py3Dmol code that shows the C-alpha trace and the ligand (Angstrom):
import py3Dmol

protein = """\
ATOM      1  CA  MET A   1     -25.911  63.823  16.351  1.00  0.00           C
ATOM      2  CA  GLU A   2     -23.891  62.425  19.266  1.00  0.00           C
ATOM      3  CA  ALA A   3     -23.112  64.794  22.152  1.00  0.00           C
ATOM      4  CA  ASP A   4     -19.422  64.204  21.507  1.00  0.00           C
ATOM      5  CA  GLU A   5     -19.744  65.401  17.940  1.00  0.00           C
ATOM      6  CA  ASP A   6     -21.673  68.491  19.043  1.00  0.00           C
ATOM      7  CA  VAL A   7     -18.808  69.456  21.299  1.00  0.00           C
ATOM      8  CA  ARG A   8     -16.190  68.906  18.582  1.00  0.00           C
ATOM      9  CA  GLN A   9     -18.103  71.016  16.134  1.00  0.00           C
ATOM     10  CA  GLY A  10     -18.490  73.882  18.566  1.00  0.00           C
ATOM     11  CA  LEU A  11     -22.265  73.754  18.683  1.00  0.00           C
ATOM     12  CA  VAL A  12     -22.380  73.522  22.454  1.00  0.00           C
ATOM     13  CA  HIS A  13     -20.887  76.015  24.866  1.00  0.00           C
ATOM     14  CA  GLY A  14     -19.274  74.733  27.988  1.00  0.00           C
ATOM     15  CA  LEU A  15     -16.238  73.325  29.718  1.00  0.00           C
ATOM     16  CA  ARG A  16     -14.881  69.949  28.719  1.00  0.00           C
ATOM     17  CA  TRP A  17     -12.617  68.393  31.340  1.00  0.00           C
ATOM     18  CA  GLY A  18     -11.292  64.940  32.177  1.00  0.00           C
ATOM     19  CA  LEU A  19     -10.642  66.035  35.809  1.00  0.00           C
ATOM     20  CA  LYS A  20      -7.863  63.523  36.582  1.00  0.00           C
ATOM     21  CA  LYS A  21      -7.771  60.332  34.601  1.00  0.00           C
ATOM     22  CA  SER A  22      -5.944  58.250  37.215  1.00  0.00           C
ATOM     23  CA  PHE A  23      -8.558  59.266  39.831  1.00  0.00           C
ATOM     24  CA  LEU A  24     -11.440  58.272  37.532  1.00  0.00           C
ATOM     25  CA  ASP A  25      -9.677  54.964  36.819  1.00  0.00           C
ATOM     26  CA  TYR A  26      -9.202  54.438  40.576  1.00  0.00           C
ATOM     27  CA  VAL A  27     -12.932  54.947  41.234  1.00  0.00           C
ATOM     28  CA  ARG A  28     -13.763  52.609  38.320  1.00  0.00           C
ATOM     29  CA  ARG A  29     -11.551  49.897  39.826  1.00  0.00           C
ATOM     30  CA  MET A  30     -13.416  50.011  43.170  1.00  0.00           C
ATOM     31  CA  PRO A  31     -16.074  47.338  43.518  1.00  0.00           C
ATOM     32  CA  ASP A  32     -18.532  49.946  44.860  1.00  0.00           C
ATOM     33  CA  GLY A  33     -17.130  52.942  42.955  1.00  0.00           C
ATOM     34  CA  ARG A  34     -19.865  55.203  41.537  1.00  0.00           C
ATOM     35  CA  GLY A  35     -20.073  58.403  39.552  1.00  0.00           C
ATOM     36  CA  SER A  36     -23.093  60.635  39.014  1.00  0.00           C
ATOM     37  CA  VAL A  37     -23.385  63.500  36.572  1.00  0.00           C
ATOM     38  CA  SER A  38     -26.341  65.908  36.715  1.00  0.00           C
ATOM     39  CA  ASP A  39     -27.638  69.452  36.763  1.00  0.00           C
ATOM     40  CA  GLY A  40     -26.055  70.625  33.491  1.00  0.00           C
ATOM     41  CA  ALA A  41     -23.113  68.241  33.234  1.00  0.00           C
ATOM     42  CA  VAL A  42     -22.937  65.251  30.893  1.00  0.00           C
ATOM     43  CA  PRO A  43     -20.284  62.614  30.275  1.00  0.00           C
ATOM     44  CA  VAL A  44     -18.601  62.803  26.856  1.00  0.00           C
ATOM     45  CA  GLY A  45     -16.205  60.444  25.149  1.00  0.00           C
ATOM     46  CA  THR A  46     -14.527  57.829  27.271  1.00  0.00           C
ATOM     47  CA  GLY A  47     -13.775  59.864  30.347  1.00  0.00           C
ATOM     48  CA  ASP A  48     -14.512  63.555  29.935  1.00  0.00           C
ATOM     49  CA  LEU A  49     -17.123  65.667  31.647  1.00  0.00           C
ATOM     50  CA  PHE A  50     -18.940  68.480  29.895  1.00  0.00           C
ATOM     51  CA  TYR A  51     -20.277  71.312  32.087  1.00  0.00           C
ATOM     52  CA  GLU A  52     -22.656  73.634  30.244  1.00  0.00           C
ATOM     53  CA  HIS A  53     -21.988  77.351  30.014  1.00  0.00           C
ATOM     54  CA  ASP A  54     -23.900  79.404  32.591  1.00  0.00           C
ATOM     55  CA  ALA A  55     -24.195  82.713  30.749  1.00  0.00           C
ATOM     56  CA  GLU A  56     -26.229  84.377  33.523  1.00  0.00           C
ATOM     57  CA  ARG A  57     -23.468  83.964  36.076  1.00  0.00           C
ATOM     58  CA  SER A  58     -20.609  84.774  33.692  1.00  0.00           C
ATOM     59  CA  ASP A  59     -18.973  88.140  33.133  1.00  0.00           C
ATOM     60  CA  ALA A  60     -15.726  89.401  31.624  1.00  0.00           C
ATOM     61  CA  GLY A  61     -13.621  88.045  34.494  1.00  0.00           C
ATOM     62  CA  VAL A  62     -15.594  84.921  35.384  1.00  0.00           C
ATOM     63  CA  TRP A  63     -16.651  82.146  33.043  1.00  0.00           C
ATOM     64  CA  ALA A  64     -19.294  80.131  34.875  1.00  0.00           C
ATOM     65  CA  PHE A  65     -20.371  76.574  34.100  1.00  0.00           C
ATOM     66  CA  ARG A  66     -23.132  74.387  35.491  1.00  0.00           C
ATOM     67  CA  GLY A  67     -23.178  70.760  36.484  1.00  0.00           C
ATOM     68  CA  ASP A  68     -22.830  68.541  39.516  1.00  0.00           C
ATOM     69  CA  VAL A  69     -20.451  65.578  39.336  1.00  0.00           C
ATOM     70  CA  ARG A  70     -20.010  63.238  42.289  1.00  0.00           C
ATOM     71  CA  PHE A  71     -17.853  60.202  42.939  1.00  0.00           C
ATOM     72  CA  SER A  72     -18.303  57.761  45.775  1.00  0.00           C
ATOM     73  CA  GLY A  73     -16.761  54.513  46.919  1.00  0.00           C
ATOM     74  CA  HIS A  74     -15.041  52.679  49.762  1.00  0.00           C
ATOM     75  CA  PHE A  75     -18.410  52.146  51.458  1.00  0.00           C
ATOM     76  CA  GLY A  76     -19.107  55.861  51.685  1.00  0.00           C
ATOM     77  CA  MET A  77     -15.672  56.859  52.942  1.00  0.00           C
ATOM     78  CA  LEU A  78     -14.806  58.356  49.579  1.00  0.00           C
ATOM     79  CA  PHE A  79     -17.017  61.220  48.418  1.00  0.00           C
ATOM     80  CA  VAL A  80     -15.777  63.787  45.918  1.00  0.00           C
ATOM     81  CA  ARG A  81     -18.063  66.435  44.451  1.00  0.00           C
ATOM     82  CA  VAL A  82     -16.877  68.637  41.601  1.00  0.00           C
ATOM     83  CA  ALA A  83     -19.823  70.957  41.010  1.00  0.00           C
ATOM     84  CA  HIS A  84     -20.485  74.191  39.109  1.00  0.00           C
ATOM     85  CA  PRO A  85     -16.930  75.084  38.073  1.00  0.00           C
ATOM     86  CA  TRP A  86     -16.214  78.768  37.599  1.00  0.00           C
ATOM     87  CA  LEU A  87     -13.084  80.032  35.881  1.00  0.00           C
ATOM     88  CA  ARG A  88     -11.651  83.294  37.155  1.00  0.00           C
ATOM     89  CA  ILE A  89      -9.623  84.854  34.361  1.00  0.00           C
ATOM     90  CA  ASP A  90      -6.691  87.139  35.158  1.00  0.00           C
ATOM     91  CA  GLY A  91      -4.722  87.871  31.993  1.00  0.00           C
ATOM     92  CA  THR A  92      -3.483  84.469  30.892  1.00  0.00           C
ATOM     93  CA  ASN A  93      -3.961  82.908  34.334  1.00  0.00           C
ATOM     94  CA  VAL A  94      -7.031  80.872  35.084  1.00  0.00           C
ATOM     95  CA  GLU A  95      -8.256  79.588  38.442  1.00  0.00           C
ATOM     96  CA  LEU A  96     -11.049  77.023  38.493  1.00  0.00           C
ATOM     97  CA  SER A  97     -13.164  77.015  41.646  1.00  0.00           C
ATOM     98  CA  ILE A  98     -15.978  74.672  42.621  1.00  0.00           C
ATOM     99  CA  GLU A  99     -18.897  74.724  45.029  1.00  0.00           C
ATOM    100  CA  ASP A 100     -18.371  73.289  48.468  1.00  0.00           C
ATOM    101  CA  PRO A 101     -17.256  69.662  47.930  1.00  0.00           C
ATOM    102  CA  GLN A 102     -19.425  68.484  50.830  1.00  0.00           C
ATOM    103  CA  ALA A 103     -22.480  70.238  49.345  1.00  0.00           C
ATOM    104  CA  ARG A 104     -22.996  72.344  52.489  1.00  0.00           C
ATOM    105  CA  GLU A 105     -25.265  75.294  51.808  1.00  0.00           C
ATOM    106  CA  ASP A 106     -23.652  78.741  51.949  1.00  0.00           C
ATOM    107  CA  ALA A 107     -20.139  77.296  52.282  1.00  0.00           C
ATOM    108  CA  PRO A 108     -17.591  79.212  50.181  1.00  0.00           C
ATOM    109  CA  ARG A 109     -16.364  77.997  46.811  1.00  0.00           C
ATOM    110  CA  ILE A 110     -12.902  76.477  46.831  1.00  0.00           C
ATOM    111  CA  PRO A 111     -10.172  76.937  44.227  1.00  0.00           C
ATOM    112  CA  LEU A 112      -9.387  73.502  42.781  1.00  0.00           C
ATOM    113  CA  VAL A 113      -6.897  73.942  39.937  1.00  0.00           C
ATOM    114  CA  THR A 114      -5.001  76.686  38.165  1.00  0.00           C
ATOM    115  CA  GLY A 115      -3.518  76.895  34.691  1.00  0.00           C
ATOM    116  CA  THR A 116      -2.451  79.103  31.827  1.00  0.00           C
ATOM    117  CA  LEU A 117      -5.110  80.055  29.321  1.00  0.00           C
ATOM    118  CA  ARG A 118      -4.557  79.912  25.593  1.00  0.00           C
ATOM    119  CA  ARG A 119      -6.983  80.961  22.877  1.00  0.00           C
ATOM    120  CA  LEU A 120      -7.203  78.074  20.446  1.00  0.00           C
ATOM    121  CA  GLY A 121      -9.366  79.772  17.843  1.00  0.00           C
ATOM    122  CA  SER A 122     -12.920  80.529  16.859  1.00  0.00           C
ATOM    123  CA  GLN A 123     -15.361  78.872  14.542  1.00  0.00           C
ATOM    124  CA  ASP A 124     -19.041  79.222  13.762  1.00  0.00           C
ATOM    125  CA  GLY A 125     -19.828  81.631  16.593  1.00  0.00           C
ATOM    126  CA  THR A 126     -17.794  79.724  19.154  1.00  0.00           C
ATOM    127  CA  GLU A 127     -14.495  80.724  20.722  1.00  0.00           C
ATOM    128  CA  VAL A 128     -12.282  77.922  21.949  1.00  0.00           C
ATOM    129  CA  TRP A 129      -9.825  78.279  24.809  1.00  0.00           C
ATOM    130  CA  GLY A 130      -7.609  75.709  26.450  1.00  0.00           C
ATOM    131  CA  SER A 131      -5.275  75.169  29.353  1.00  0.00           C
ATOM    132  CA  GLU A 132      -2.712  72.378  29.314  1.00  0.00           C
ATOM    133  CA  ASP A 133      -0.713  73.008  32.496  1.00  0.00           C
ATOM    134  CA  VAL A 134      -3.570  72.355  34.915  1.00  0.00           C
ATOM    135  CA  ALA A 135      -2.349  71.905  38.494  1.00  0.00           C
ATOM    136  CA  LEU A 136      -3.995  71.228  41.872  1.00  0.00           C
ATOM    137  CA  THR A 137      -4.237  74.149  44.315  1.00  0.00           C
ATOM    138  CA  ALA A 138      -3.269  73.935  47.996  1.00  0.00           C
ATOM    139  CA  GLU A 139      -6.991  74.243  48.844  1.00  0.00           C
ATOM    140  CA  GLY A 140      -7.808  71.267  46.607  1.00  0.00           C
ATOM    141  CA  VAL A 141      -5.424  68.835  48.309  1.00  0.00           C
ATOM    142  CA  ALA A 142      -7.881  67.808  51.072  1.00  0.00           C
ATOM    143  CA  LEU A 143     -10.588  66.951  48.530  1.00  0.00           C
ATOM    144  CA  PHE A 144      -8.496  63.976  47.415  1.00  0.00           C
ATOM    145  CA  ASN A 145      -7.649  62.804  50.932  1.00  0.00           C
ATOM    146  CA  ASP A 146      -4.193  64.448  50.761  1.00  0.00           C
ATOM    147  CA  VAL A 147      -3.075  61.830  48.205  1.00  0.00           C
ATOM    148  CA  TYR A 148      -2.043  64.436  45.633  1.00  0.00           C
ATOM    149  CA  ALA A 149       0.293  67.289  46.575  1.00  0.00           C
ATOM    150  CA  GLU A 150      -0.235  70.914  45.560  1.00  0.00           C
ATOM    151  CA  GLY A 151       0.824  71.253  41.920  1.00  0.00           C
ATOM    152  CA  GLU A 152      -0.234  67.700  40.980  1.00  0.00           C
ATOM    153  CA  PRO A 153      -1.065  67.728  37.244  1.00  0.00           C
ATOM    154  CA  PHE A 154      -4.743  67.407  36.314  1.00  0.00           C
ATOM    155  CA  GLU A 155      -6.234  66.950  32.835  1.00  0.00           C
ATOM    156  CA  PRO A 156      -6.294  69.875  30.360  1.00  0.00           C
ATOM    157  CA  LEU A 157      -9.304  72.202  30.172  1.00  0.00           C
ATOM    158  CA  VAL A 158     -11.121  72.935  26.912  1.00  0.00           C
ATOM    159  CA  ILE A 159     -13.547  75.846  27.015  1.00  0.00           C
ATOM    160  CA  GLN A 160     -16.072  76.724  24.326  1.00  0.00           C
ATOM    161  CA  LEU A 161     -17.836  80.063  24.647  1.00  0.00           C
ATOM    162  CA  PRO A 162     -20.109  82.110  22.432  1.00  0.00           C
ATOM    163  CA  ALA A 163     -17.869  84.294  20.253  1.00  0.00           C
ATOM    164  CA  ARG A 164     -18.033  87.997  20.964  1.00  0.00           C
ATOM    165  CA  PRO A 165     -19.505  90.106  18.170  1.00  0.00           C
ATOM    166  CA  THR A 166     -16.076  91.571  17.308  1.00  0.00           C
ATOM    167  CA  ASP A 167     -14.639  88.118  16.459  1.00  0.00           C
TER     168      ASP A 167
END
"""
ligand_1 = """\
43
HEM
C -11.294 53.004 52.910
C -10.373 53.923 52.762
C -9.402 53.915 51.606
C -8.613 52.917 51.136
C -8.477 51.514 51.665
C -7.894 53.452 49.987
C -6.984 52.749 49.220
C -6.264 53.229 48.186
C -5.277 52.496 47.427
C -4.879 51.055 47.688
C -4.793 53.328 46.490
C -3.710 53.033 45.464
C -4.095 51.908 44.585
C -4.805 52.252 43.352
O -4.416 53.212 42.654
O -5.777 51.529 43.021
C -5.464 54.586 46.642
C -5.272 55.676 45.825
C -5.983 56.849 45.944
N -6.964 57.152 46.860
Fe -7.664 55.922 48.280
N -8.274 54.735 49.777
C -9.199 55.066 50.736
C -9.857 56.253 50.876
C -9.742 57.303 50.030
C -10.514 58.517 50.137
C -11.564 58.844 51.229
C -10.135 59.299 49.132
C -10.715 60.669 48.844
C -10.886 61.148 47.644
C -9.117 58.599 48.383
C -8.448 59.070 47.264
C -7.450 58.407 46.602
C -6.737 58.954 45.471
C -6.947 60.329 44.867
C -5.829 57.979 45.049
C -4.841 58.089 43.898
C -5.501 57.677 42.616
C -4.556 57.861 41.443
O -4.475 58.980 40.908
O -3.873 56.880 41.079
N -8.910 57.389 48.946
N -6.357 54.499 47.662
"""
view = py3Dmol.view(width=600, height=400)
view.addModel(protein, "pdb")
view.setStyle({"model": 0}, {"cartoon": {"style": "trace"}})
view.addModel(ligand_1, "xyz")
view.setStyle({"model": 1}, {"stick": {}})
view.zoomTo()
view.show()
């Protein structure tokens, strides 16, 4: 079965995210633009990333995902790392943070985007959540060279988690 089909059928738990389509297209247009996906993340479909669920680091308020995604280009001047996204859940608000974009050890995580969480349903032991109104945080602006302002729309999040026994 294709990875894409696994995700659709809810057999895999993780975060599916297109990050920001226009940014991915921009990197693709660069003659030396590169993307790498590792450590628990895989590409799915035509432009989405799938970060696998990290159950050990998750709890009721934090949904943790694993995977290291990096973009580079402009002869090394552009380097963007979106690694190990964690979702902090506060009611219906969600804040997605990532590891230090420069991959410095022991540097704090930074909040990248926020959104409103909606439960989309459950099926076959998997709960599906989504956020449509995903927007860049103030802290995330520098990661994209100050090109996008705070509040810039990013792609929707789709989250698939193991269903709780009460579901
Ligand atoms: C050598 C230095 C750079 C040059 C010459 C450059 C050039 C450009 C140009 C011409 C555009 C608009 C055209 C297009 O969309 O294709 C653009 C957009 C953009 N650049 Fe750069 N850039 C540079 C460095 C960077 C760096 C270091 C970043 C850091 C992430 C960055 C992030 C972006 C972003 C996010 C956009 C908007 C993409 C979109 O959503 O449409 N750029 N850049």
